[in-house]
C-alpha positions in Angstrom: 173.3 123.8 60.1 173.0 124.6 56.4 171.6 121.8 54.3 173.7 119.9 51.8 173.3 121.1 48.2 170.7 118.5 47.5 168.8 119.0 50.7 169.0 122.8 50.3 167.2 122.6 47.0 164.4 120.5 48.7 164.1 122.5 51.8 164.5 126.1 50.5 165.9 127.3 53.8 163.8 125.1 56.2 166.3 125.6 59.0 164.6 129.0 59.5 161.1 127.5 59.9 159.5 128.6 63.1 157.2 126.4 65.2 154.9 127.0 68.2 157.2 128.6 70.7 155.8 126.8 73.8 156.3 123.3 72.3 158.2 122.9 69.1 160.7 125.7 68.5 162.9 126.1 65.6 166.0 123.8 65.5 168.3 126.8 66.1 170.9 125.1 64.0 174.4 126.6 63.5 176.2 127.1 60.2 179.4 125.2 60.9 178.7 121.8 59.5 176.5 120.3 56.7 173.1 119.0 57.7 172.7 115.2 57.4 169.9 114.2 55.1 167.9 112.5 57.9 164.7 110.6 57.1 162.8 108.9 60.0 160.8 105.7 60.0 158.3 104.9 62.7 156.5 101.6 63.2 153.5 101.3 65.6 152.9 97.6 66.3 150.2 95.6 68.0 151.6 92.1 68.5 149.6 89.0 67.6 148.1 87.0 70.4 150.2 84.1 71.8 153.3 83.7 73.8 155.6 83.3 70.8 154.8 86.7 69.3 154.9 88.4 72.7 158.3 86.9 73.6 159.6 87.9 70.2 158.2 91.4 70.4 159.6 92.1 73.9 163.0 90.8 72.9 163.0 93.6 70.3 162.3 96.2 73.0 165.1 94.8 75.3 167.7 94.0 72.6 166.5 96.1 69.7 169.4 98.5 69.7 171.9 95.6 69.2 169.7 93.4 67.0 169.4 96.3 64.5 173.1 97.2 64.3 173.5 95.7 60.9 170.8 97.8 59.2 172.6 100.2 56.7 172.5 103.9 57.3 171.0 104.0 60.8 171.8 107.1 62.8 169.3 106.4 65.7 167.4 103.4 66.9 164.7 103.4 69.6 162.7 100.3 70.3 159.9 101.1 72.8 156.9 99.8 74.7 153.5 101.6 74.9 150.9 102.4 77.5 147.7 100.5 78.0 145.7 100.5 74.7 148.5 102.5 73.1 147.9 105.4 75.5 150.1 107.5 77.8 149.5 106.3 81.4 151.7 104.3 83.7 149.9 101.0 83.0 151.9 99.2 80.3 150.5 97.5 77.2 151.3 93.8 76.8 151.1 94.0 73.0 151.6 97.5 71.6 155.1 98.7 70.8 156.9 101.3 68.7 160.1 101.3 66.7 161.7 104.7 65.7 164.6 104.8 63.3 166.5 107.7 61.8 168.4 107.1 58.6 171.3 109.2 57.2 169.7 109.3 53.8 166.4 108.6 52.0 167.8 105.7 49.9 168.7 103.9 53.1 165.2 104.5 54.5 163.6 103.3 51.3 165.8 100.2 51.3 164.7 99.4 54.8 161.0 99.8 53.8 161.4 97.8 50.6 163.2 94.7 51.7 164.4 94.7 55.3 164.1 91.4 57.0 163.5 93.4 60.2 160.3 94.9 58.9 159.2 91.6 57.4 159.6 90.0 60.9 157.5 92.7 62.5 154.8 92.1 60.0 154.8 88.4 60.7 154.4 88.9 64.4 151.9 91.7 64.3 148.1 91.8 64.1 148.3 95.5 63.4 151.2 97.5 62.0 151.2 101.2 61.0 154.2 102.6 59.1 155.4 106.2 58.7 158.2 107.8 56.7 159.0 111.3 57.9 161.2 114.3 57.3 161.6 117.0 60.0 160.3 120.5 59.4 161.4 121.7 62.8 163.5 120.1 65.5 164.9 121.0 68.9 166.8 119.0 71.4 168.3 115.5 71.3 167.6 111.8 72.0 170.4 109.9 73.5 172.7 112.7 72.3 171.5 112.4 68.7 169.9 115.4 66.9 167.4 115.1 64.0 168.2 117.4 61.1 165.6 119.6 59.5 165.3 118.4 55.9 161.9 119.6 54.7 159.7 122.6 54.6 156.1 122.7 55.9 153.1 123.2 53.6 149.9 124.6 55.0 147.0 122.2 54.9 149.1 119.1 54.6 149.1 116.4 57.3 151.8 116.9 59.9 153.2 114.6 62.7 154.8 115.5 66.0 157.2 113.6 68.3 157.7 114.8 71.8 160.1 112.8 74.0 161.8 113.3 77.3 164.1 111.8 79.9 162.3 112.7 83.2 164.4 113.6 86.2 163.5 111.0 89.0 162.9 113.8 91.5 160.3 115.4 89.1 158.6 112.2 88.0 155.5 112.5 90.2 155.0 116.1 89.3 155.3 115.3 85.6 152.8 112.4 85.7 150.2 114.4 87.5 149.6 116.2 84.2 149.3 113.0 82.1 145.5 112.2 82.5 144.3 115.7 81.6 146.7 115.9 78.6 145.7 112.5 77.3 142.0 113.3 77.5 142.4 116.6 75.8 144.5 115.0 73.0 141.8 112.3 72.5 139.2 115.1 72.0 141.4 117.4 70.0 140.0 118.4 66.6 142.1 117.2 63.7 144.1 114.6 65.5 144.2 111.5 63.3 146.3 109.2 65.6 148.1 109.4 68.9 150.3 106.9 70.7 152.2 106.9 73.9 155.6 105.3 73.8 158.5 104.7 76.2 162.0 103.3 76.3 161.7 102.7 80.1 158.9 102.8 82.6 158.0 106.2 84.2 161.2 108.1 83.3 161.8 107.9 79.5 158.7 108.7 77.6 157.5 109.8 74.1 154.3 110.9 72.4 153.7 110.6 68.7 150.7 112.1 67.0 149.4 112.8 63.4 147.2 115.8 62.6 145.2 116.9 59.6 147.1 120.2 59.4 149.6 122.4 61.2 146.7 124.7 62.3 145.0 121.8 64.1 148.2 120.8 65.9 148.9 124.4 66.9 145.4 124.8 68.3 146.0 121.8 70.6 149.6 122.7 71.5 148.9 126.3 72.5 145.9 125.8 74.7 144.5 123.8 77.7 146.1 120.9 79.6 148.9 120.3 77.1 150.1 123.9 77.3 149.9 123.8 81.1 152.1 120.7 81.2 154.7 122.1 78.8 155.0 125.4 80.8 155.4 123.4 84.0 158.0 121.2 82.5 160.0 124.1 81.1 159.6 126.2 84.3 160.4 123.5 86.8 163.2 121.6 85.0 161.4 118.2 84.7 163.7 116.9 81.9 167.3 116.0 81.8 167.1 115.6 78.0 164.2 116.3 75.6 163.4 116.5 71.9 160.5 118.2 70.1 160.1 117.5 66.4 157.5 118.3 63.8 157.5 116.2 60.7 156.3 116.3 57.1 154.5 112.9 56.5 156.0 111.3 53.3 154.3 108.0 53.7 151.6 106.6 56.0 150.0 103.2 55.7 148.7 100.4 57.8 146.4 99.8 60.8 146.6 100.9 64.4 144.0 100.9 67.2 141.5 99.3 64.8 141.7 102.1 62.2 143.2 101.9 58.7 145.5 104.8 57.9 147.0 106.0 54.6 
């Protein structure tokens, strides 16, 4: 998909950007329609102690899609829970959550970040909140049928983020989860990984991983070796997923606190 005139000037042909073939391939976009000017926003939240904050937070996960319908410019909304201590295992976290939003333009994303009552409510109910503003530099697949357009070009040496999400076939769930402990341990030890969080729309079957890296080289070194590479090859070769998405992002904004660490 060719970029709009404004996006094309920014991207300088980013639809042709190549990523690591085993994990984050190029978007493979066609040339029939203009590319939307997608900008993504991710919130990582650790809810405050107390029943009131927990009830409020879990109502966002259950009803978030409907509660956010009035936010201008939203193309995709995903309110998610997290694994224990923000990790990737089957044990859920009582307090950690994520909210992933894709806007159809940067002004809409900036408006949300500047004065949205939704964001203000998350801040009131959170003891930790980390905020990201992102543009995709490569993208493949879909999430709930929605694609994320490539609207930025990578720059070597800059921080980069990755989102991997999948709808796991029930018949392949056990096979998929066998790889999780080794992959999580290798990610925790990976050089250059600033932050990693396990997220999920639904237990066991609809999972996502988000990570931030010091550079593209650090991310590639992790993605192309060890337990993660073994898991990706198994997933591709044995048809674990009914739908999946692999996106690499340019980090436009990063600020806040998550897992006890200040970012930004």
